[in-house]
N, C-alpha and C positions, 0 to 999 in steps of 0.2 A: 664543448667540454664542460664539465661541471666546474663551478667556481671553488670547490673545496676538494681536499684529499679524502673526505669521509662521505659516507652515504648521505644523499640529499633527503631530508624529510619530505614525504609526498606533499604536493601543493605548495611547497615553500618557495619555489623558484619557477620563473617562466621556462618553458621548454628549452629555449636556446641556451640557457644556463644550467640545464639539468642533463646535458649529454646528448640532446636531440638535435638534428640538423635543422636549419632554418633558411628559407630563401631570402631573408630580409637583411640579415646582420653581416656586414663586411668586416675585414680586418681592422678598419678604422674604427668601427662601432665596438668591437670587442676590446680594442685597446682603451678606448675611452671608458668602457665599463669598468675596467680594472682600475684605472686612474681615478675615476669618480668614486668607486666604492672605497677605495683606501682613504680618500679625503673625507668622505662622509663618516666612515667609521671613527676616525680620529676626532673630527671637529663637530659632529652633530649627534650621531646615533648613540655613542656610548654615554652621552649626558642626557638624552632626550627625556627619559623618564623623570630624572631628577628635576629637570627645568619645568616639565609639565606639573609636577607636584608643587613647585615653588610659584607657579603661574606666570613666569617670565623667563626670558632668554637674556642672558648678559649682553651688554652692548658690544663687547669685544668680538662676539661671534659674527655680527654683521661685517665688521671691519675685517675680520679674517677672510671671509667670502670675498669681500670686495678686493682686498689686496692680492688674492690668488685667482682673480678673474672667475670666480665661481658664482657670481650674480649674473653674468651675461647669458649663461645657458637658459635663463628664464624667459628671455625674449623669443618671440615667434620666429622660427626659421623660415627663409634664410636670414642670417644675421644682418644688421646694418654695416656692411663691410666697409663702405667708405668712410663712415664716422669711426668705426673702431680703428682702422689704420691711421686716420688722422690723429687719433689719441695715442698712437704708438702701440696699439694692441693688434698684432699680426696672427698671433697664434692662440688657440685655447689651450688649456691644460691637457697634457698628453701629446702636445706637438701638432694638434689638428689646425690646419690653416683655417682662418675664419671664413674664407670663400668656400671651403669644403664641407662646412657644417651643415647638416640637414636635420629634419624632424625626428629622425630616429636617434640621432645624438641627444636631442632635447628630451625625448621619451625615456631614454636610458637615465638621464639625470633626474628626472621627475620620479621614476621608479626607484632609483637608489636612495633618494631622500626619504621615501615613504617606508623604508624597511624597518623602521622602529615600530611601525603600526600606528603611530600618533602623527597627526597632521600639524598639530600646533607649532612644534618647535621649528619645522622646516617653513611653515607658512609665516612664522614671524620674521624670517629672514628674507623670503623670496617673493611674497605676493605683490609688494609695491613695484618692484622691478618688472615682474612678470606682466602685470596689467595696467600699470600707471605710466610706464615709459612709452609703451608701444603706440598710443594715440599721438604723442609728440612726434615720433619717428614716422608714422604713417602719414599724418595729415597735418602736421605743423609746417609753417613756412620756414624760410631759411633763418630769419631773424630769431624766431622762437627756438629753433633747434640750436642756434649758436649761443643763446643765452642759458639753455637749461641742460642740454645733452652732455656737455663735458663733465658736469658735476654728477649727473644722474648715472651716466654709464660707468663712471669709475667709482661710484659709491660714496663720493664725498658728501652727497646730499641724498635724502630719502624721499620717496614719494608714494602715492597710493592711488587707487581709482575710487571715486566717490560717486555712486549713482543712486543706491538705495535710500529710500526715505521712510519715515515712520508709516505713512500711508500709501507708499508706492515702492513695492518690492519688484516683483516680476512684471508689474505694470508699469514699465519705463515710460510710456508715453504720457503718463498722467503725474509726472514729478511736478512739485510746486515751487521748489527753490527758484527765486527769480534773480535775474541779472539785468538791471536797468541802467541805461547809459545815462551819465550826467548831461547837463545841458551843452557843456562845451565838447561833448563827444570823445572826451579823452579817458574816461574811466567807466567800469561797470560798478555799480553798487549792488552787492549780493546779499540776500536775506533768505533764510530758510534753515533746515535741518537735514543732516544726512545721518543715517543709522546703520549699525553693523558694518562699519568700514574697517576692513582688516588692515592692520598696520597704521591706522590713522594716527594713533597717539604719538608715533615716533616720526611722522612724516613732516618734511619741511614744505612739501608741496602736495597738490592733489590735481589729477586730471578729473575735472568735476562736471557732471551733467547738470545744466541749469536751463531755466526757461528765459529766453530773450524775446520770444514772440507770443503769439496767441496760444490757444489750447491745442492739444494733440501733438503728434510727433513733429510737425513742421515747425513748432515753436521752440524746439530744443536745440541747444548749442553746447559745445564743450569748451571749458576755460581752464587754463592752468592757474590754480588758486593757491596762494601761499597759506600755510597752515600754522605750523608750530611758532608761537611767540608773535603772531601777526595781529595787528589791531582788529577787534571785532570777532575773532575766532576763539571759541571755547570749545575744548575737548575733554572728554572723560571716558575711561574704559568701562565696558559693559561686562557684566558677568554672564557668560554662556556656558551651555552645557558641555561642549566638546571644544577642541582647539583652543584651550584655556590660555595658553601662553602666546597666542598669535596676535594680541593686541586689538581685539574687536573694539571699536570706538564709536561714540555718539558725538557729532560735530554740530555745533550751533554757529550760525553765521549772522551777525548783527551789523548791518550797514558796513560790510567788508568792501573796501575800495581797491579795485584791482585794475590796472592799465588795460586799455582795450587791446594793446599789443600781445596780451596773454590769451587772446582768443585762439583756440586750436582749429585750424581749417577756416571754414566759413560759418557764418550764422546760419541757423536752421537746418544744418546737416548733422547736428549732434546725434540724433536717433540712428542714422546710418552708421556713424563712427562707433556708437555704443555696440550696436549689433555685430559689427565686424570684429570688434575686440572681444565680444563674448565668445566667438569661436575658439580662440586660443585658450581662453579661461576654461571653457567646458571640456575641451579635449584634455587638458592637463589635469582637471579633476578626475576625468574618467580614468587616466593613467595612474594617477596617485591612489584612488580608492580601489582600483584593481589590485595593486600591490597590498593595500591594507587588508583587503579580503584574503589574500594569500597568507598574511602574518596571522590573522585570526584562525583561519581553517588549519594551517599547519600547527599552530599552537595547540588546537583541540586535538589534532591527530596524534601529536607527540604525547600529550596528557593521557589520551585513551590507551596508549600502549602500556602505561604504567599504573594507572589507577585501577583499583580492584573494587568489584561490587558483586555480591551474590556468588562469591567463591571463584570468580574469574575476572580477567581484565575487562574493561569496557570494550576494548577492541574485539573480544570474543563474543560480544552481544550482537546478534544479527541486526537488531533495531538501531544499534549505534552505527554499524557499517553502512546501513542503508541511509541514515541521516548524512554521513560524511560523503557518500557516494553522489547523492542528489546535489549537494552544495558543490562538490568538486566538478560535477558536469556543468553546472551554471558558471563556475569560476573559469574553468579552461575555455568554455565557449566565449565568455566575455574577453578573455585574454587574447584569443585568437582574433576577435573582431577588432580590438584595439591594435594589434599588430598590423593587421591588414589595413586598417584606417591610416595609421601612421605612415605606412609605406605609400599609400595612395597620395598622401600630402607631399611626399619626396618627388613624386612624378608628376604632379599637376602644378600648373602655374598658380600664382596667388589668385588671380582672378577666377580661374577655373575651379580651384578649391573652394572659394567663397560661394561660387554659384551652385556647383554640383554637391558639395559636401556640407553646406551650411545647415540644411535641415537635418542631416544625418548626425551632425556634431551634437546637436540637442538630443537626438534619440540615443547615441552612444553614452552620452553623460548621464542621462536619465536611467538607462538600464544598468550602468555601473553602479549607481546608487541602490537599485533594487537588489543587484546580486550582492553588494556590500551588506545589506540589511540581512540577507539570507545567512550569509557566512558568519557575520558577527553574531547573530542570535543563535546559530547552530553552536558556536563556540562557547557562548555563555551557558547554554542549557547543558552542554556536555561537561563543563567544568562544575556545573551544579551549584552548590552553596558558594564554592570558591569563586565561581564566576559572578556571583552577586555581592562579592566583597572587595572594598576598595584597596585592600592590601593583601600580601601573600600571594599564593600561587596564581590566583586568578586576576590580579591587578591589571594586567595588560589587557586582557579580553573585556574586562569590565569597562576600562577606559575606552577601548576601540568601539564597543557598543554605543557608548554615549556620543561617539562622533558620527554616527549614521545620519542623524537629521542634517549635520553639517555638509554632508555629501548630497543629500536629496533636496535641499532647499536652496543654498546659495548658487549663484551662476544661473539662476532660473529654476523655479520650483518644479518638481517632476511632472505634475499634470499638465503644467503650461508647456514643458518641453516636449512631451509626447505629441500634444496637439499642434505645437509649432512645427515639429518635424513633418507631420503628415500634410499641414497646410503648405509648407514649402515644397513638399514633393509634387503635390498637385499643381502648384503654380509652375514648377519647372516642366512638368508634363505638358501642361497647356502651351507653354512657350515653344517646346519641342514640336508639338503637333502643328502648331500655327506656322512655325518655321518650315516644316516639311509640306505645308499645304494639305495636311489631313484633318479630317473632321475629328474634334475632340469627343471622346466618349464620356467626358465629365460634365 
């Protein structure tokens, strides 16, 4: 059923919310969608434009999300059930048992947060939990989890993921931030810089990729590094084109002394941990920017119904309808792929998903960025001068268009993602043919 009692603007909602049947969404998902939309409308969406203009989100917003368990949906599904129950969290908002939560619930959450069309307000609250806590859950030993998860899962403390450096973005294997053990073997001394770290400025901790060994991927580890107010750590916000209020941060680490007990997992396995963590990041990016594409294209559609030029509305111009149709086809194709992809995540084990969908996750993220570019550019062009103006009727689409690079670069830049996808598909094919005893055609 439609989410409203009035006509739905074409392209503004995914099909399952526009009155069309779907094989994917159960009553549990539909109930969660209504709960989620009501919370987001009140606590995020109605203030999103104001916060983006002011370039910051008030601190109380994070606390509101934490107090209502609206940070936990950022985690990869299935949720860390044992830990949540240990902390007294047995149900998610809407009465969904934590053990019944799946990736479709997560996708609905990400989609609903992006309904403002702006990624910054939601990212300011959620990115640290989404990508910074998962490595501790997946790879941290018991003592590490006992020390950090109670505060992180409840939002009493904030974290982030810190991988990218000034000279190593998508080229993760060549990061240069070093972590050298002291002579007594009790601490790491960390030196280096991290750049474009979302939420870093507010973070108490960071799951940080560092070099504990020699060159290349085998020398990389992950360490839980204290940040805010910690000796040797200096942080400053960076001015970026889009996602302005998300707290993009430059971090300098000068002889930062961290206990060896803060090592996440094992030394030398950091590259594996980073790449596994990227799958969740890339899929949520794909989901979010697909919704942003909807917001942009629906805004253009609505504008074209009322804006007149040459004695008729823009919608009466064949060239305008053609432009909207081509972008709409791209958008609905991408939306269907995302739905299918997320459904597959609910049916595969974590190990199977990492193996079979890892490369495709990179591809779905990269394609989402391309579709976003098409839809955002279409909206700006159809808004004309208004779409080039930072205030007034076209303010939203102007802001959305500036966020396109933030979808196509972070989480792995687009060209790298497409190449990675094919390389991983080739690797998987060779493994399958070898296992079957067939000669590879590659």
